[in-house]
N, CA and C atoms as a LAMMPS dump frame, in Angstrom:
ITEM: TIMESTEP
0
ITEM: NUMBER OF ATOMS
426
ITEM: BOX BOUNDS ff ff ff
-5.0000000000000000e+02 5.0000000000000000e+02
-5.0000000000000000e+02 5.0000000000000000e+02
-5.0000000000000000e+02 5.0000000000000000e+02
ITEM: ATOMS id mol type element x y z
1 1 1 N 1.292 -1.13 0.128
2 1 2 C -0.112 0.091 0.39
3 1 3 C 0.745 1.337 -0.272
4 2 1 N 0.723 2.002 -0.933
5 2 2 C 1.601 3.21 -0.958
6 2 3 C 0.23 4.783 -1.015
7 3 1 N 0.168 5.971 0.079
8 3 2 C -0.599 6.115 -0.101
9 3 3 C 0.287 7.467 -0.417
10 4 1 N 0.233 8.54 -1.985
11 4 2 C 1.309 9.151 -1.809
12 4 3 C 1.148 10.318 -0.602
13 5 1 N 2.003 11.487 -0.488
14 5 2 C 2.243 12.303 -0.014
15 5 3 C 2.342 13.149 -1.207
16 6 1 N 2.683 12.932 -2.634
17 6 2 C 2.589 13.627 -3.017
18 6 3 C 1.077 13.907 -4.217
19 7 1 N 1.296 15.185 -4.785
20 7 2 C -0.176 15.094 -5.797
21 7 3 C -0.109 14.56 -6.547
22 8 1 N -1.851 13.681 -6.498
23 8 2 C -1.949 12.497 -7.961
24 8 3 C -1.896 13.248 -9.689
25 9 1 N -1.19 14.379 -9.811
26 9 2 C -0.784 14.502 -11.038
27 9 3 C 0.443 14.093 -11.908
28 10 1 N 1.632 13.794 -10.672
29 10 2 C 2.089 13.452 -10.992
30 10 3 C 2.499 12.048 -11.345
31 11 1 N 1.137 11.265 -10.94
32 11 2 C 1.304 9.743 -11.131
33 11 3 C 0.209 9.323 -12.439
34 12 1 N 1.34 8.289 -12.447
35 12 2 C 0.489 7.564 -14.781
36 12 3 C -0.405 6.43 -13.887
37 13 1 N -1.487 6.173 -14.992
38 13 2 C -2.436 5.67 -15.102
39 13 3 C -2.771 4.329 -14.58
40 14 1 N -1.491 3.855 -14.531
41 14 2 C -1.37 2.627 -13.242
42 14 3 C -1.373 2.707 -12.008
43 15 1 N -0.714 3.766 -12.079
44 15 2 C -0.54 4.742 -10.805
45 15 3 C -1.691 4.513 -9.56
46 16 1 N -1.96 5.194 -10.667
47 16 2 C -3.66 6.286 -10.254
48 16 3 C -4.656 5.607 -10.102
49 17 1 N -4.76 4.925 -10.664
50 17 2 C -6.166 3.523 -10.106
51 17 3 C -5.402 2.603 -8.918
52 18 1 N -3.767 1.822 -8.543
53 18 2 C -3.953 1.918 -7.892
54 18 3 C -3.955 2.361 -6.382
55 19 1 N -4.086 3.929 -6.332
56 19 2 C -3.958 4.617 -5.148
57 19 3 C -4.791 4.627 -4.876
58 20 1 N -6.089 4.715 -6.278
59 20 2 C -7.888 4.379 -5.822
60 20 3 C -7.584 3.786 -5.102
61 21 1 N -7.706 2.29 -5.497
62 21 2 C -7.725 1.003 -5.302
63 21 3 C -7.12 0.828 -3.289
64 22 1 N -6.286 1.529 -3.219
65 22 2 C -5.306 1.22 -1.999
66 22 3 C -5.601 2.506 -1.028
67 23 1 N -6.084 3.593 -1.518
68 23 2 C -6.45 4.569 -0.273
69 23 3 C -8.041 3.865 0.051
70 24 1 N -8.874 3.688 -0.947
71 24 2 C -10.363 2.945 -0.994
72 24 3 C -9.911 1.432 0.786
73 25 1 N -8.433 0.639 0.282
74 25 2 C -8.562 0.378 1.284
75 25 3 C -8.485 0.036 2.665
76 26 1 N -7.448 1.392 2.203
77 26 2 C -6.921 2.589 3.766
78 26 3 C -8.267 2.803 4.7
79 27 1 N -9.529 3.095 3.731
80 27 2 C -10.651 3.684 4.369
81 27 3 C -11.483 2.877 4.822
82 28 1 N -11.232 1.459 4.766
83 28 2 C -11.806 1.122 4.99
84 28 3 C -11.16 0.352 6.124
85 29 1 N -10.517 0.648 6.233
86 29 2 C -9.52 -0.404 7.522
87 29 3 C -9.678 0.304 7.957
88 30 1 N -9.545 2.578 8.9
89 30 2 C -9.606 3.556 9.716
90 30 3 C -11.523 3.178 9.498
91 31 1 N -12.664 2.593 8.908
92 31 2 C -13.616 2.031 9.227
93 31 3 C -13.567 0.95 9.726
94 32 1 N -12.916 0.128 10.293
95 32 2 C -13.032 -1.237 10.778
96 32 3 C -13.687 -2.481 9.735
97 33 1 N -13.794 -2.078 8.449
98 33 2 C -14.331 -2.798 7.598
99 33 3 C -13.016 -4.731 7.199
100 34 1 N -12.396 -3.859 7.697
101 34 2 C -11.106 -5.327 7.207
102 34 3 C -10.444 -5.84 8.32
103 35 1 N -9.912 -6.44 8.67
104 35 2 C -9.107 -7.142 9.622
105 35 3 C -7.235 -6.712 9.293
106 36 1 N -7.35 -7.243 7.459
107 36 2 C -6.163 -6.627 7.569
108 36 3 C -5.812 -5.661 7.653
109 37 1 N -4.063 -5.217 6.77
110 37 2 C -3.406 -3.791 6.957
111 37 3 C -3.584 -2.943 8.126
112 38 1 N -4.076 -3.107 8.958
113 38 2 C -4.927 -2.801 10.618
114 38 3 C -3.606 -1.59 10.874
115 39 1 N -2.13 -2.29 10.485
116 39 2 C -0.708 -1.673 10.83
117 39 3 C -0.494 -1.505 10.456
118 40 1 N -0.546 -1.006 9.381
119 40 2 C 0.187 -1.108 8.565
120 40 3 C 0.7 1.024 8.201
121 41 1 N 2.336 0.974 7.637
122 41 2 C 3.04 1.914 8.805
123 41 3 C 2.545 2.985 7.021
124 42 1 N 1.797 3.104 6.448
125 42 2 C 0.965 3.454 5.612
126 42 3 C 0.374 4.567 6.41
127 43 1 N -0.692 3.856 7.328
128 43 2 C -1.607 4.342 7.917
129 43 3 C -1.066 5.36 9.375
130 44 1 N -0.22 5.905 9.802
131 44 2 C 0.141 5.795 10.701
132 44 3 C -0.633 7.349 10.807
133 45 1 N -0.127 7.658 10.027
134 45 2 C -0.173 9.212 9.87
135 45 3 C -1.693 9.591 9.231
136 46 1 N -2.208 8.834 8.859
137 46 2 C -4.372 9.019 9.716
138 46 3 C -4.092 8.525 10.509
139 47 1 N -3.967 7.532 11.589
140 47 2 C -4.968 7.397 12.549
141 47 3 C -4.322 8.378 13.962
142 48 1 N -3.138 8.358 13.773
143 48 2 C -2.821 9.945 14.909
144 48 3 C -3.336 11.111 14.818
145 49 1 N -4.108 11.56 13.711
146 49 2 C -5.01 12.911 13.497
147 49 3 C -6.431 13.02 14.362
148 50 1 N -6.989 13.669 14.468
149 50 2 C -8.578 13.529 15.981
150 50 3 C -9.304 13.502 14.308
151 51 1 N -9.468 13.594 12.903
152 51 2 C -10.291 12.644 11.96
153 51 3 C -9.874 12.174 11.317
154 52 1 N -9.322 10.846 11.076
155 52 2 C -8.444 10.165 10.387
156 52 3 C -10.099 10.202 8.756
157 53 1 N -10.902 9.812 9.479
158 53 2 C -11.797 8.971 8.176
159 53 3 C -12.403 10.642 7.589
160 54 1 N -12.132 12.099 8.107
161 54 2 C -12.502 12.92 7.034
162 54 3 C -11.616 12.803 6.395
163 55 1 N -10.303 12.96 6.434
164 55 2 C -8.825 13.298 6.321
165 55 3 C -8.794 11.755 4.665
166 56 1 N -9.569 11.338 5.365
167 56 2 C -9.151 9.678 4.003
168 56 3 C -10.08 10.12 2.9
169 57 1 N -11.169 10.565 3.13
170 57 2 C -12.273 11.103 2.638
171 57 3 C -11.899 12.328 1.526
172 58 1 N -11.042 13.28 2.23
173 58 2 C -10.371 14.359 1.598
174 58 3 C -9.079 13.943 0.456
175 59 1 N -8.885 12.777 1.313
176 59 2 C -7.692 12.376 -0.125
177 59 3 C -8.315 11.35 -1.435
178 60 1 N -9.498 10.285 -1.087
179 60 2 C -9.719 10.213 -2.505
180 60 3 C -10.724 10.737 -2.681
181 61 1 N -11.044 12.364 -2.281
182 61 2 C -11.793 13.252 -3.026
183 61 3 C -10.664 13.168 -4.333
184 62 1 N -9.687 14.339 -3.869
185 62 2 C -8.488 14.732 -4.945
186 62 3 C -8.019 13.743 -5.849
187 63 1 N -7.978 12.182 -5.657
188 63 2 C -7.484 11.684 -6.503
189 63 3 C -8.963 11.07 -7.549
190 64 1 N -10.083 11.438 -7.083
191 64 2 C -11.2 11.327 -8.175
192 64 3 C -11.331 12.693 -8.617
193 65 1 N -10.888 14.327 -8.042
194 65 2 C -10.486 15.118 -9.04
195 65 3 C -9.644 14.79 -10.404
196 66 1 N -8.448 14.382 -10.042
197 66 2 C -7.417 13.639 -10.608
198 66 3 C -8.053 12.863 -12.03
199 67 1 N -8.368 12.119 -11.385
200 67 2 C -8.79 11.057 -12.207
201 67 3 C -10.481 11.498 -12.851
202 68 1 N -10.658 12.825 -12.524
203 68 2 C -11.835 12.679 -12.979
204 68 3 C -11.078 13.997 -14.637
205 69 1 N -10.079 14.604 -14.186
206 69 2 C -10.056 15.53 -15.137
207 69 3 C -9.075 14.591 -16.226
208 70 1 N -9.098 13.743 -15.719
209 70 2 C -8.521 12.442 -17.055
210 70 3 C -8.922 11.94 -17.563
211 71 1 N -10.697 12.292 -17.664
212 71 2 C -11.665 11.567 -18.244
213 71 3 C -11.27 9.89 -17.587
214 72 1 N -11.413 9.742 -15.946
215 72 2 C -11.324 8.509 -16.116
216 72 3 C -12.53 8.592 -15.039
217 73 1 N -13.237 6.804 -14.954
218 73 2 C -14.66 7.114 -14.594
219 73 3 C -14.688 6.686 -13.393
220 74 1 N -14.075 7.451 -12.18
221 74 2 C -13.797 6.511 -10.744
222 74 3 C -14.831 6.932 -9.435
223 75 1 N -15.485 6.236 -9.133
224 75 2 C -17.03 5.986 -8.685
225 75 3 C -17.358 6.932 -7.031
226 76 1 N -17.631 8.394 -7.418
227 76 2 C -17.185 9.304 -6.112
228 76 3 C -18.577 9.182 -4.738
229 77 1 N -19.024 7.878 -5.275
230 77 2 C -19.618 7.221 -4.213
231 77 3 C -18.939 6.826 -3.132
232 78 1 N -18.188 6.678 -2.872
233 78 2 C -16.719 5.648 -2.956
234 78 3 C -16.8 6.367 -1.54
235 79 1 N -16.589 7.765 -1.623
236 79 2 C -16.675 8.291 -0.288
237 79 3 C -17.216 9.562 -0.525
238 80 1 N -16.978 10.404 0.476
239 80 2 C -17.977 11.328 1.104
240 80 3 C -17.046 13.199 1.072
241 81 1 N -18.266 13.659 -0.203
242 81 2 C -16.531 14.657 -0.25
243 81 3 C -16.672 15.958 0.944
244 82 1 N -16.054 16.434 1.33
245 82 2 C -15.083 16.927 2.29
246 82 3 C -15.043 18.803 1.937
247 83 1 N -15.12 19.678 2.342
248 83 2 C -14.71 21.272 1.533
249 83 3 C -14.228 21.717 2.629
250 84 1 N -13.292 21.824 3.658
251 84 2 C -12.315 21.885 4.384
252 84 3 C -12.289 21.11 5.809
253 85 1 N -10.321 20.586 5.258
254 85 2 C -9.702 19.924 6.499
255 85 3 C -8.626 20.57 7.234
256 86 1 N -7.725 19.899 8.033
257 86 2 C -7.027 20.629 9.166
258 86 3 C -6.11 19.808 7.893
259 87 1 N -4.594 20.577 7.522
260 87 2 C -3.979 19.628 6.74
261 87 3 C -3.116 19.031 7.836
262 88 1 N -2.265 17.804 7.536
263 88 2 C -1.442 16.953 8.197
264 88 3 C -0.191 17.354 7.358
265 89 1 N 0.945 17.387 8.683
266 89 2 C 2.126 18.03 7.799
267 89 3 C 2.942 16.483 7.163
268 90 1 N 3.525 16.528 5.96
269 90 2 C 4.603 16.219 5.855
270 90 3 C 5.763 16.597 5.351
271 91 1 N 7.135 16.16 6.317
272 91 2 C 8.258 16.124 5.987
273 91 3 C 8.873 16.734 4.284
274 92 1 N 9.836 17.688 3.973
275 92 2 C 9.942 17.656 3.175
276 92 3 C 11.303 16.658 2.279
277 93 1 N 12.173 15.292 3.593
278 93 2 C 12.68 14.487 3.182
279 93 3 C 11.453 13.106 2.284
280 94 1 N 10.575 13.177 3.255
281 94 2 C 9.036 12.54 2.704
282 94 3 C 9.033 12.367 1.763
283 95 1 N 8.685 13.88 0.865
284 95 2 C 8.573 13.664 -0.623
285 95 3 C 9.757 13.752 -1.488
286 96 1 N 10.947 14.335 -0.868
287 96 2 C 11.805 13.658 -2.322
288 96 3 C 11.877 12.435 -2.022
289 97 1 N 11.984 11.886 -1.039
290 97 2 C 12.362 10.461 -1.144
291 97 3 C 10.444 10.104 -1.68
292 98 1 N 9.856 10.294 -1.388
293 98 2 C 8.506 9.881 -2.91
294 98 3 C 8.584 10.066 -4.343
295 99 1 N 9.223 11.228 -4.496
296 99 2 C 9.86 12.013 -5.695
297 99 3 C 10.859 10.998 -5.963
298 100 1 N 11.633 10.526 -5.464
299 100 2 C 12.938 9.257 -6.23
300 100 3 C 12.024 7.719 -6.464
301 101 1 N 11.437 7.805 -5.758
302 101 2 C 10.199 6.484 -5.031
303 101 3 C 9.987 6.683 -7.235
304 102 1 N 8.914 7.39 -7.016
305 102 2 C 8.011 7.744 -9.081
306 102 3 C 8.813 7.422 -9.856
307 103 1 N 10.127 8.14 -9.904
308 103 2 C 10.664 8.657 -10.702
309 103 3 C 11.423 6.716 -11.279
310 104 1 N 11.919 6.25 -9.853
311 104 2 C 12.46 4.5 -9.649
312 104 3 C 10.861 3.951 -11.544
313 105 1 N 9.912 4.278 -10.083
314 105 2 C 8.205 2.99 -11.4
315 105 3 C 8.806 3.591 -12.285
316 106 1 N 8.969 5.157 -12.575
317 106 2 C 8.831 5.701 -14.436
318 106 3 C 9.873 5.305 -15.376
319 107 1 N 11.241 5.44 -14.861
320 107 2 C 11.705 4.891 -14.813
321 107 3 C 11.37 3.023 -16.034
322 108 1 N 10.907 2.261 -15.599
323 108 2 C 10.513 1.199 -15.591
324 108 3 C 9.683 0.997 -16.277
325 109 1 N 8.026 1.058 -15.915
326 109 2 C 7.195 1.745 -16.477
327 109 3 C 6.747 2.318 -17.582
328 110 1 N 7.046 3.816 -17.298
329 110 2 C 6.558 4.537 -18.11
330 110 3 C 7.803 5.782 -18.081
331 111 1 N 8.843 4.901 -19.26
332 111 2 C 9.285 6.143 -19.517
333 111 3 C 9.318 7.603 -20.08
334 112 1 N 8.392 7.596 -20.946
335 112 2 C 8.129 8.508 -21.708
336 112 3 C 7.04 9.692 -19.891
337 113 1 N 6.5 9.309 -19.214
338 113 2 C 6.796 10.265 -17.75
339 113 3 C 7.586 10.15 -17.169
340 114 1 N 8.797 9.262 -17.214
341 114 2 C 9.895 9.014 -16.047
342 114 3 C 10.556 10.977 -17.037
343 115 1 N 10.726 11.274 -18.25
344 115 2 C 11.373 11.531 -18.906
345 115 3 C 10.155 13.702 -18.381
346 116 1 N 9.398 13.431 -18.201
347 116 2 C 8.291 14.142 -18.084
348 116 3 C 8.617 15.234 -16.627
349 117 1 N 8.89 14.288 -16.07
350 117 2 C 8.856 13.99 -14.239
351 117 3 C 10.168 14.816 -13.616
352 118 1 N 11.153 14.158 -14.789
353 118 2 C 12.496 14.357 -14.147
354 118 3 C 13.115 14.951 -14.3
355 119 1 N 12.502 16.757 -14.9
356 119 2 C 13.004 17.72 -15.471
357 119 3 C 11.626 18.632 -13.999
358 120 1 N 11.149 17.938 -12.772
359 120 2 C 9.947 18.446 -12.476
360 120 3 C 11.341 18.783 -11.11
361 121 1 N 11.955 20.433 -10.508
362 121 2 C 12.44 20.71 -10.043
363 121 3 C 12.015 20.381 -8.356
364 122 1 N 10.875 20.465 -8.681
365 122 2 C 9.787 20.747 -6.583
366 122 3 C 8.496 19.547 -7.005
367 123 1 N 8.475 19.152 -6.294
368 123 2 C 7.006 18.496 -6.895
369 123 3 C 5.679 19.167 -5.71
370 124 1 N 4.874 19.373 -6.07
371 124 2 C 3.099 19.847 -5.046
372 124 3 C 3.595 18.398 -4.394
373 125 1 N 2.424 18.611 -3.034
374 125 2 C 2.318 17.659 -2.552
375 125 3 C 0.809 17.883 -2.887
376 126 1 N -0.32 16.22 -1.984
377 126 2 C -1.211 16.333 -1.831
378 126 3 C -2.332 17.234 -2.047
379 127 1 N -3.477 18.066 -2.358
380 127 2 C -3.755 19.367 -1.487
381 127 3 C -4.14 18.681 0.495
382 128 1 N -4.452 17.403 1.013
383 128 2 C -4.174 17.07 2.49
384 128 3 C -3.437 17.398 2.965
385 129 1 N -1.849 17.521 2.198
386 129 2 C -0.139 17.91 3.553
387 129 3 C 0.414 19.151 2.901
388 130 1 N 0.544 19.483 4.169
389 130 2 C 1.393 20.266 4.032
390 130 3 C 3.391 20.212 4.832
391 131 1 N 3.59 20.816 3.634
392 131 2 C 5.234 20.393 3.703
393 131 3 C 6.007 20.972 4.446
394 132 1 N 6.533 20.609 5.433
395 132 2 C 7.305 21.136 6.49
396 132 3 C 8.801 20.385 6.202
397 133 1 N 9.861 20.838 6.73
398 133 2 C 11.222 20.765 7.004
399 133 3 C 11.68 19.943 7.392
400 134 1 N 12.541 18.413 6.958
401 134 2 C 12.41 17.991 7.459
402 134 3 C 13.267 16.127 6.961
403 135 1 N 13.046 15.194 7.58
404 135 2 C 13.786 14.045 7.255
405 135 3 C 12.397 13.487 5.983
406 136 1 N 12.674 12.26 6.813
407 136 2 C 12.225 11.081 5.856
408 136 3 C 11.317 10.836 7.186
409 137 1 N 9.937 10.4 7.374
410 137 2 C 8.959 10.045 8.179
411 137 3 C 9.24 9.059 9.03
412 138 1 N 9.549 9.003 9.723
413 138 2 C 9.398 7.884 11.109
414 138 3 C 9.003 5.905 10.528
415 139 1 N 7.471 6.525 9.668
416 139 2 C 7.064 5.667 9.776
417 139 3 C 7.609 5.323 8.171
418 140 1 N 8.209 5.593 7.336
419 140 2 C 8.269 5.209 6.206
420 140 3 C 9.218 3.913 5.889
421 141 1 N 8.683 2.765 4.705
422 141 2 C 9.924 1.401 5.064
423 141 3 C 10.455 2.118 3.807
424 142 1 N 11.937 1.324 4.17
425 142 2 C 13.148 1.97 2.917
426 142 3 C 13.647 0.895 2.933
């Protein structure tokens, strides 16, 4: 499971579909609808905030917005629309780690997307996150 801190606009088609599915799984975990993945490191940052379900719905909403922009047909009934939310802090080192991780995936999976992303000097975060200075997050599996 990978719930990217970076904006979904950087993710290729295959990755965006995987992100949608994996975030729906994360939502099920947070709702207590599944026994698997309950202690997955990617969920730590959601579990430590006041309203994890609101945050995961906001996250899904923005993945859906990106998918809709690309004319994909993701099911909007899978999340609750959220207007305002307190952003979750994410360290700059984490974003850089994810940028490099995505570039490595694209090098193998989608060379054209890799070349497009390689020249981007500063990646934006997903709208749920607020970038702060810091190292790779402690929950990240390296």
